[in-house]
C-alpha atoms as a printed R data frame, in Angstrom:
    type eleno elety resid chain resno       x       y       z
1   ATOM     1    CA   MET     A     1  32.616   4.491  24.631
2   ATOM     2    CA   ARG     A     2  29.593   4.074  22.336
3   ATOM     3    CA   SER     A     3  27.481   0.963  22.801
4   ATOM     4    CA   GLY     A     4  26.489  -1.017  19.693
5   ATOM     5    CA   PRO     A     5  23.360  -3.086  18.919
6   ATOM     6    CA   ARG     A     6  24.840  -6.216  20.556
7   ATOM     7    CA   CYS     A     7  25.535  -4.301  23.764
8   ATOM     8    CA   SER     A     8  21.992  -2.928  23.755
9   ATOM     9    CA   PHE     A     9  20.592  -6.432  23.390
10  ATOM    10    CA   VAL     A    10  22.658  -7.726  26.317
11  ATOM    11    CA   ILE     A    11  21.322  -4.893  28.492
12  ATOM    12    CA   VAL     A    12  17.728  -5.669  27.471
13  ATOM    13    CA   LEU     A    13  18.242  -9.377  28.140
14  ATOM    14    CA   ALA     A    14  19.640  -8.633  31.565
15  ATOM    15    CA   LEU     A    15  16.610  -6.496  32.393
16  ATOM    16    CA   LEU     A    16  14.252  -9.232  31.234
17  ATOM    17    CA   LEU     A    17  16.010 -11.779  33.414
18  ATOM    18    CA   CYS     A    18  15.703  -9.487  36.434
19  ATOM    19    CA   LEU     A    19  11.947  -9.023  36.022
20  ATOM    20    CA   PRO     A    20   9.550 -11.429  37.754
21  ATOM    21    CA   CYS     A    21   8.292 -14.032  35.276
22  ATOM    22    CA   THR     A    22   4.555 -13.571  35.443
23  ATOM    23    CA   ALA     A    23   2.461 -13.217  32.283
24  ATOM    24    CA   GLN     A    24   5.367 -12.042  30.125
25  ATOM    25    CA   CYS     A    25   7.625 -15.048  30.712
26  ATOM    26    CA   GLY     A    26   6.507 -18.407  29.345
27  ATOM    27    CA   PRO     A    27   7.981 -21.899  29.390
28  ATOM    28    CA   VAL     A    28  10.195 -21.374  26.326
29  ATOM    29    CA   PHE     A    29  11.808 -18.246  27.776
30  ATOM    30    CA   ASP     A    30  12.412 -20.101  31.048
31  ATOM    31    CA   ARG     A    31  13.864 -23.190  29.353
32  ATOM    32    CA   VAL     A    32  16.105 -21.282  26.960
33  ATOM    33    CA   THR     A    33  17.516 -18.898  29.559
34  ATOM    34    CA   THR     A    34  18.103 -21.766  31.982
35  ATOM    35    CA   SER     A    35  19.707 -24.170  29.518
36  ATOM    36    CA   GLY     A    36  21.513 -21.594  27.370
37  ATOM    37    CA   THR     A    37  20.407 -23.514  24.262
38  ATOM    38    CA   ILE     A    38  17.929 -22.743  21.492
39  ATOM    39    CA   ARG     A    39  16.329 -25.626  19.564
40  ATOM    40    CA   LEU     A    40  15.684 -24.065  16.187
41  ATOM    41    CA   GLY     A    41  13.602 -25.782  13.506
42  ATOM    42    CA   LEU     A    42  15.323 -25.311  10.137
43  ATOM    43    CA   PRO     A    43  14.455 -26.578   6.627
44  ATOM    44    CA   TYR     A    44  16.386 -29.363   4.932
45  ATOM    45    CA   ASN     A    45  14.449 -29.618   1.640
46  ATOM    46    CA   MET     A    46  13.985 -26.008   0.528
47  ATOM    47    CA   VAL     A    47  16.444 -24.456  -1.917
48  ATOM    48    CA   PRO     A    48  18.024 -22.080  -0.996
49  ATOM    49    CA   GLN     A    49  16.474 -21.736   2.495
50  ATOM    50    CA   GLY     A    50  17.936 -25.000   3.739
51  ATOM    51    CA   PHE     A    51  18.911 -28.092   1.774
52  ATOM    52    CA   MET     A    52  21.296 -31.034   1.611
53  ATOM    53    CA   LYS     A    53  24.168 -30.784  -0.867
54  ATOM    54    CA   PRO     A    54  25.131 -33.931  -2.834
55  ATOM    55    CA   GLY     A    55  27.932 -34.636  -0.377
56  ATOM    56    CA   GLY     A    56  25.540 -34.517   2.561
57  ATOM    57    CA   GLU     A    57  26.360 -31.010   3.835
58  ATOM    58    CA   TRP     A    58  23.348 -29.135   5.234
59  ATOM    59    CA   VAL     A    59  23.419 -25.526   3.998
60  ATOM    60    CA   GLY     A    60  21.106 -22.621   3.210
61  ATOM    61    CA   PHE     A    61  20.106 -19.028   3.853
62  ATOM    62    CA   GLU     A    62  17.940 -19.856   6.859
63  ATOM    63    CA   LEU     A    63  20.626 -22.107   8.342
64  ATOM    64    CA   ASP     A    64  23.065 -19.199   8.247
65  ATOM    65    CA   LEU     A    65  20.356 -16.897   9.570
66  ATOM    66    CA   GLY     A    66  19.644 -19.299  12.444
67  ATOM    67    CA   ALA     A    67  23.313 -19.567  13.343
68  ATOM    68    CA   GLU     A    68  23.668 -15.783  13.431
69  ATOM    69    CA   LEU     A    69  20.464 -15.467  15.446
70  ATOM    70    CA   ALA     A    70  21.833 -17.856  18.073
71  ATOM    71    CA   ARG     A    71  25.084 -15.876  18.224
72  ATOM    72    CA   HIS     A    72  23.204 -12.632  18.791
73  ATOM    73    CA   LEU     A    73  21.150 -14.311  21.506
74  ATOM    74    CA   ASN     A    74  24.354 -15.670  23.048
75  ATOM    75    CA   LEU     A    75  22.825 -19.151  23.006
76  ATOM    76    CA   LYS     A    76  24.105 -22.531  21.884
77  ATOM    77    CA   LEU     A    77  22.285 -23.633  18.725
78  ATOM    78    CA   GLU     A    78  20.648 -27.030  18.343
79  ATOM    79    CA   GLN     A    79  19.598 -27.444  14.691
80  ATOM    80    CA   VAL     A    80  16.451 -29.523  14.187
81  ATOM    81    CA   LYS     A    81  15.353 -30.609  10.697
82  ATOM    82    CA   VAL     A    82  11.801 -29.516   9.799
83  ATOM    83    CA   ASN     A    83   9.801 -28.952   6.631
84  ATOM    84    CA   GLU     A    84   6.666 -27.021   5.696
85  ATOM    85    CA   LYS     A    85   4.444 -29.774   7.136
86  ATOM    86    CA   THR     A    86   6.328 -30.634  10.336
87  ATOM    87    CA   TRP     A    87   7.436 -27.308  11.827
88  ATOM    88    CA   ALA     A    88   3.990 -26.394  13.220
89  ATOM    89    CA   PRO     A    89   3.249 -29.680  15.046
90  ATOM    90    CA   MET     A    90   6.814 -29.828  16.388
91  ATOM    91    CA   LEU     A    91   6.465 -26.273  17.682
92  ATOM    92    CA   GLY     A    92   3.101 -27.109  19.218
93  ATOM    93    CA   ARG     A    93   4.495 -30.185  20.993
94  ATOM    94    CA   GLY     A    94   7.431 -28.244  22.412
95  ATOM    95    CA   LEU     A    95  10.053 -30.141  20.391
96  ATOM    96    CA   ILE     A    96  11.523 -26.868  19.096
97  ATOM    97    CA   ASP     A    97  11.664 -23.361  20.589
98  ATOM    98    CA   ALA     A    98  11.196 -21.513  17.286
99  ATOM    99    CA   ALA     A    99  10.996 -22.263  13.575
100 ATOM   100    CA   VAL     A   100  12.697 -20.581  10.609
101 ATOM   101    CA   CYS     A   101  11.280 -22.417   7.607
102 ATOM   102    CA   ARG     A   102  10.132 -20.018   4.886
103 ATOM   103    CA   ILE     A   103   7.086 -19.283   7.042
104 ATOM   104    CA   ARG     A   104   4.761 -16.552   5.882
105 ATOM   105    CA   HIS     A   105   3.237 -14.440   8.624
106 ATOM   106    CA   THR     A   106  -0.492 -14.730   7.894
107 ATOM   107    CA   ARG     A   107  -3.671 -14.086   9.866
108 ATOM   108    CA   SER     A   108  -4.581 -17.762   9.835
109 ATOM   109    CA   LEU     A   109  -1.245 -18.792  11.352
110 ATOM   110    CA   GLU     A   110  -1.387 -15.906  13.835
111 ATOM   111    CA   SER     A   111  -4.253 -17.681  15.599
112 ATOM   112    CA   GLU     A   112  -1.952 -20.602  16.410
113 ATOM   113    CA   HIS     A   113   1.550 -19.118  16.745
114 ATOM   114    CA   ASP     A   114   3.394 -15.929  17.594
115 ATOM   115    CA   PHE     A   115   5.716 -14.337  15.053
116 ATOM   116    CA   SER     A   116   8.790 -12.159  15.021
117 ATOM   117    CA   VAL     A   117   9.340  -9.074  12.938
118 ATOM   118    CA   ALA     A   118   9.944  -9.968   9.297
119 ATOM   119    CA   TYR     A   119  13.469 -11.008   8.296
120 ATOM   120    CA   PHE     A   120  12.707 -11.458   4.571
121 ATOM   121    CA   PHE     A   121  10.156 -10.023   2.142
122 ATOM   122    CA   ASP     A   122   8.993 -12.407  -0.556
123 ATOM   123    CA   SER     A   123   6.706 -11.453  -3.452
124 ATOM   124    CA   LEU     A   124   4.664 -13.076  -6.180
125 ATOM   125    CA   LYS     A   125   6.572 -13.595  -9.413
126 ATOM   126    CA   ILE     A   126   6.125 -15.444 -12.695
127 ATOM   127    CA   LEU     A   127   8.416 -18.254 -13.807
128 ATOM   128    CA   ALA     A   128   8.991 -18.465 -17.564
129 ATOM   129    CA   LEU     A   129  11.517 -19.937 -19.961
130 ATOM   130    CA   LYS     A   130  14.525 -17.646 -20.076
131 ATOM   131    CA   GLY     A   131  14.369 -14.977 -22.764
132 ATOM   132    CA   THR     A   132  10.710 -15.593 -23.632
133 ATOM   133    CA   PHE     A   133   9.270 -12.403 -22.098
134 ATOM   134    CA   LYS     A   134  10.752  -9.068 -21.052
135 ATOM   135    CA   SER     A   135   8.145  -8.383 -18.368
136 ATOM   136    CA   ALA     A   136   4.878  -9.692 -16.941
137 ATOM   137    CA   ALA     A   137   3.015  -7.291 -19.251
138 ATOM   138    CA   ASP     A   138   4.113  -9.417 -22.229
139 ATOM   139    CA   LEU     A   139   1.970 -12.301 -20.936
140 ATOM   140    CA   LYS     A   140  -1.230 -10.713 -22.216
141 ATOM   141    CA   GLY     A   141  -3.002 -13.335 -24.315
142 ATOM   142    CA   HIS     A   142  -0.854 -16.158 -22.933
143 ATOM   143    CA   LYS     A   143  -1.728 -18.867 -20.432
144 ATOM   144    CA   ILE     A   144  -0.523 -18.556 -16.830
145 ATOM   145    CA   ALA     A   145  -0.460 -21.484 -14.412
146 ATOM   146    CA   ALA     A   146  -1.298 -21.254 -10.706
147 ATOM   147    CA   VAL     A   147  -2.001 -23.726  -7.934
148 ATOM   148    CA   GLN     A   148  -5.746 -24.157  -7.526
149 ATOM   149    CA   GLY     A   149  -7.115 -22.138  -4.621
150 ATOM   150    CA   SER     A   150  -3.884 -20.206  -4.051
151 ATOM   151    CA   PRO     A   151  -3.628 -16.386  -3.822
152 ATOM   152    CA   ALA     A   152  -1.631 -16.501  -7.057
153 ATOM   153    CA   GLU     A   153  -4.651 -17.842  -8.924
154 ATOM   154    CA   LYS     A   154  -6.691 -14.675  -8.271
155 ATOM   155    CA   THR     A   155  -3.689 -12.409  -8.773
156 ATOM   156    CA   ALA     A   156  -2.910 -13.969 -12.169
157 ATOM   157    CA   MET     A   157  -6.471 -13.384 -13.325
158 ATOM   158    CA   ARG     A   158  -6.404  -9.793 -12.089
159 ATOM   159    CA   LEU     A   159  -3.081  -9.205 -13.860
160 ATOM   160    CA   LEU     A   160  -4.421 -10.397 -17.220
161 ATOM   161    CA   LYS     A   161  -7.646  -8.389 -16.814
162 ATOM   162    CA   ASP     A   162  -5.636  -5.256 -15.999
163 ATOM   163    CA   LEU     A   163  -3.589  -5.871 -19.147
164 ATOM   164    CA   GLY     A   164  -6.802  -5.913 -21.186
165 ATOM   165    CA   ASP     A   165  -6.799  -9.651 -21.874
166 ATOM   166    CA   GLU     A   166 -10.360 -10.468 -22.979
167 ATOM   167    CA   ASN     A   167  -9.789 -14.173 -22.228
168 ATOM   168    CA   ALA     A   168  -8.257 -13.640 -18.792
169 ATOM   169    CA   GLU     A   169 -10.402 -16.261 -17.051
170 ATOM   170    CA   LYS     A   170  -9.600 -18.933 -19.636
171 ATOM   171    CA   ASN     A   171  -5.923 -18.001 -19.718
172 ATOM   172    CA   VAL     A   172  -5.402 -18.719 -16.014
173 ATOM   173    CA   VAL     A   173  -4.990 -22.473 -15.808
174 ATOM   174    CA   SER     A   174  -5.273 -24.073 -12.365
175 ATOM   175    CA   PHE     A   175  -3.193 -27.090 -11.412
176 ATOM   176    CA   PRO     A   176  -3.505 -29.293  -8.303
177 ATOM   177    CA   ASP     A   177   0.055 -28.745  -7.121
178 ATOM   178    CA   ARG     A   178   3.361 -26.989  -7.792
179 ATOM   179    CA   PRO     A   179   5.145 -29.872  -9.556
180 ATOM   180    CA   SER     A   180   2.319 -29.916 -12.116
181 ATOM   181    CA   CYS     A   181   2.719 -26.174 -12.729
182 ATOM   182    CA   PHE     A   182   6.468 -26.526 -13.163
183 ATOM   183    CA   MET     A   183   6.097 -29.439 -15.548
184 ATOM   184    CA   ALA     A   184   3.596 -27.497 -17.680
185 ATOM   185    CA   VAL     A   185   6.001 -24.567 -18.055
186 ATOM   186    CA   GLY     A   186   8.942 -26.870 -18.781
187 ATOM   187    CA   ARG     A   187   6.998 -28.648 -21.516
188 ATOM   188    CA   GLU     A   188   5.925 -25.249 -22.938
189 ATOM   189    CA   LYS     A   189   2.228 -26.006 -22.475
190 ATOM   190    CA   ILE     A   190   1.948 -22.879 -20.328
191 ATOM   191    CA   ALA     A   191   3.728 -19.550 -20.849
192 ATOM   192    CA   GLY     A   192   4.347 -18.870 -17.181
193 ATOM   193    CA   TRP     A   193   3.646 -19.974 -13.636
194 ATOM   194    CA   MET     A   194   2.733 -17.504 -10.885
195 ATOM   195    CA   ASP     A   195   3.748 -18.270  -7.298
196 ATOM   196    CA   SER     A   196   5.892 -16.845  -4.521
197 ATOM   197    CA   GLY     A   197   9.344 -15.818  -5.704
198 ATOM   198    CA   LEU     A   198  11.226 -18.101  -3.327
199 ATOM   199    CA   VAL     A   199   9.220 -21.130  -4.409
200 ATOM   200    CA   LEU     A   200   9.933 -20.323  -8.052
201 ATOM   201    CA   LEU     A   201  13.660 -19.933  -7.310
202 ATOM   202    CA   GLU     A   202  13.621 -23.387  -5.765
203 ATOM   203    CA   TYR     A   203  12.031 -24.986  -8.828
204 ATOM   204    CA   ALA     A   204  14.193 -23.014 -11.264
205 ATOM   205    CA   SER     A   205  17.294 -24.376  -9.521
206 ATOM   206    CA   LYS     A   206  16.352 -27.849 -10.807
207 ATOM   207    CA   SER     A   207  17.333 -26.715 -14.325
208 ATOM   208    CA   PRO     A   208  19.946 -23.954 -13.909
209 ATOM   209    CA   GLY     A   209  19.927 -21.356 -16.697
210 ATOM   210    CA   ARG     A   210  16.685 -22.518 -18.303
211 ATOM   211    CA   PHE     A   211  14.196 -20.332 -16.415
212 ATOM   212    CA   GLU     A   212  13.890 -16.787 -15.129
213 ATOM   213    CA   THR     A   213  11.402 -14.929 -12.937
214 ATOM   214    CA   LEU     A   214   9.418 -11.792 -13.757
215 ATOM   215    CA   ASP     A   215   8.136  -9.274 -11.220
216 ATOM   216    CA   VAL     A   216   4.372  -9.063 -10.819
217 ATOM   217    CA   SER     A   217   3.789  -6.243  -8.318
218 ATOM   218    CA   ASP     A   218   5.326  -4.341  -5.406
219 ATOM   219    CA   SER     A   219   3.260  -6.204  -2.793
220 ATOM   220    CA   VAL     A   220   5.237  -8.382  -0.384
221 ATOM   221    CA   GLU     A   221   4.818 -11.449   1.825
222 ATOM   222    CA   ALA     A   222   6.649 -11.237   5.142
223 ATOM   223    CA   LEU     A   223   8.703 -14.227   6.303
224 ATOM   224    CA   ALA     A   224   9.123 -14.410  10.067
225 ATOM   225    CA   VAL     A   225  10.276 -16.666  12.894
226 ATOM   226    CA   ALA     A   226   7.386 -18.687  14.330
227 ATOM   227    CA   MET     A   227   7.196 -19.200  18.094
228 ATOM   228    CA   PRO     A   228   4.756 -20.581  20.670
229 ATOM   229    CA   GLN     A   229   1.971 -18.218  21.700
230 ATOM   230    CA   ASP     A   230   1.814 -16.311  24.982
231 ATOM   231    CA   ASP     A   231   5.544 -16.068  25.618
232 ATOM   232    CA   SER     A   232   6.162 -12.366  25.062
233 ATOM   233    CA   ALA     A   233   9.576 -12.302  26.741
234 ATOM   234    CA   TRP     A   234  10.815 -14.971  24.309
235 ATOM   235    CA   ARG     A   235   9.290 -13.098  21.372
236 ATOM   236    CA   ASP     A   236  11.030  -9.911  22.508
237 ATOM   237    CA   MET     A   237  14.384 -11.675  22.654
238 ATOM   238    CA   ILE     A   238  13.978 -12.928  19.081
239 ATOM   239    CA   ASN     A   239  12.767  -9.537  17.834
240 ATOM   240    CA   PHE     A   240  15.628  -7.607  19.424
241 ATOM   241    CA   ALA     A   241  18.175 -10.055  18.007
242 ATOM   242    CA   ILE     A   242  16.792  -9.811  14.439
243 ATOM   243    CA   GLN     A   243  16.747  -6.032  14.619
244 ATOM   244    CA   ASP     A   244  20.311  -5.958  15.959
245 ATOM   245    CA   MET     A   245  21.358  -8.191  13.044
246 ATOM   246    CA   ALA     A   246  19.775  -5.705  10.648
247 ATOM   247    CA   ALA     A   247  21.463  -2.771  12.403
248 ATOM   248    CA   ASP     A   248  24.980  -4.237  12.520
249 ATOM   249    CA   GLY     A   249  24.923  -5.500   8.921
250 ATOM   250    CA   SER     A   250  25.109  -9.234   9.630
251 ATOM   251    CA   LEU     A   251  21.634  -9.863   8.182
252 ATOM   252    CA   ASN     A   252  22.525  -8.015   4.970
253 ATOM   253    CA   ARG     A   253  25.775  -9.976   4.700
254 ATOM   254    CA   ILE     A   254  23.937 -13.304   4.859
255 ATOM   255    CA   TYR     A   255  21.276 -12.064   2.437
256 ATOM   256    CA   ASP     A   256  23.871 -10.982  -0.122
257 ATOM   257    CA   GLN     A   257  25.709 -14.306   0.147
258 ATOM   258    CA   TRP     A   258  22.581 -16.165  -0.924
259 ATOM   259    CA   PHE     A   259  20.467 -13.671  -2.879
260 ATOM   260    CA   GLY     A   260  22.927 -11.131  -4.253
261 ATOM   261    CA   GLN     A   261  22.993 -10.256  -7.951
262 ATOM   262    CA   ASP     A   262  25.942 -12.547  -8.701
263 ATOM   263    CA   THR     A   263  24.608 -15.586  -6.823
264 ATOM   264    CA   SER     A   264  22.634 -18.562  -8.107
265 ATOM   265    CA   TYR     A   265  19.472 -17.145  -6.517
266 ATOM   266    CA   PRO     A   266  19.355 -13.383  -7.213
267 ATOM   267    CA   PHE     A   267  16.446 -11.773  -5.371
268 ATOM   268    CA   PRO     A   268  16.584  -7.975  -4.957
269 ATOM   269    CA   ARG     A   269  15.399  -6.692  -1.582
270 ATOM   270    CA   LYS     A   270  11.781  -5.545  -1.518
271 ATOM   271    CA   ARG     A   271  11.849  -3.679   1.815
272 ATOM   272    CA   THR     A   272  14.125  -2.929   4.742
273 ATOM   273    CA   ILE     A   273  13.860  -4.713   8.072
274 ATOM   274    CA   GLU     A   274  11.875  -2.942  10.771
275 ATOM   275    CA   ILE     A   275  14.068  -1.574  13.587
276 ATOM   276    CA   TRP     A   276  12.352  -0.152  16.643
277 ATOM   277    CA   PRO     A   277  13.839   2.944  18.303
278 ATOM   278    CA   GLU     A   278  15.545   2.457  21.657
């Protein structure tokens, strides 16, 4: 009888539980394996990662991802509401065991948290009024908005310079925050707004059918599960579960339900999930 990814994970978990918990086993691993419950921080105000429907139902891609993650870990799931400002302090205070909240795995965050393998690959895109441009190349000579100090600000300027726009520096207009960028595009004061694709999908959902996104480049931003540092056994459990979800198709199924071509948030896959050999 051939063993599948779930069987392999159970074997690995059993081996981890049999090993003495020295440096590799931290407090989260101990608590989770003892209680049989994972407290997972999930977004409630990010469309379509996790949000509240008008009737009060809490739904989203990362909610479904978290539920499937708990099933693969064979743990009971406790859903905890977090947002982009609260997940880090709650993780640091031990109020949650891990966070799935549209978190980008960056060097700056790596100094404070551990991260899983990527479960989603985001990328910079440009939001524009639907039907205005065929591609990002058509923005030459037009004004592009970006949040001041963000990576998108430099990328937008580089894009226009590469297109031969002699007024590239003047045509990148910096705004203090994302709502200001969105408002400028909506009022047609700016031709487009450059930011991460998932952020732009969230804002575009406020006016369905009015906006569309344009690809900027093939570079990606990895989204990953954030965890407390120095708990390698816990990180391994999360990593093996995500990779098993990729191998058995459950991760693709959830992705297609939220980001497939015929959904409200189409977002073609940029890369495949990393799966380590056994």
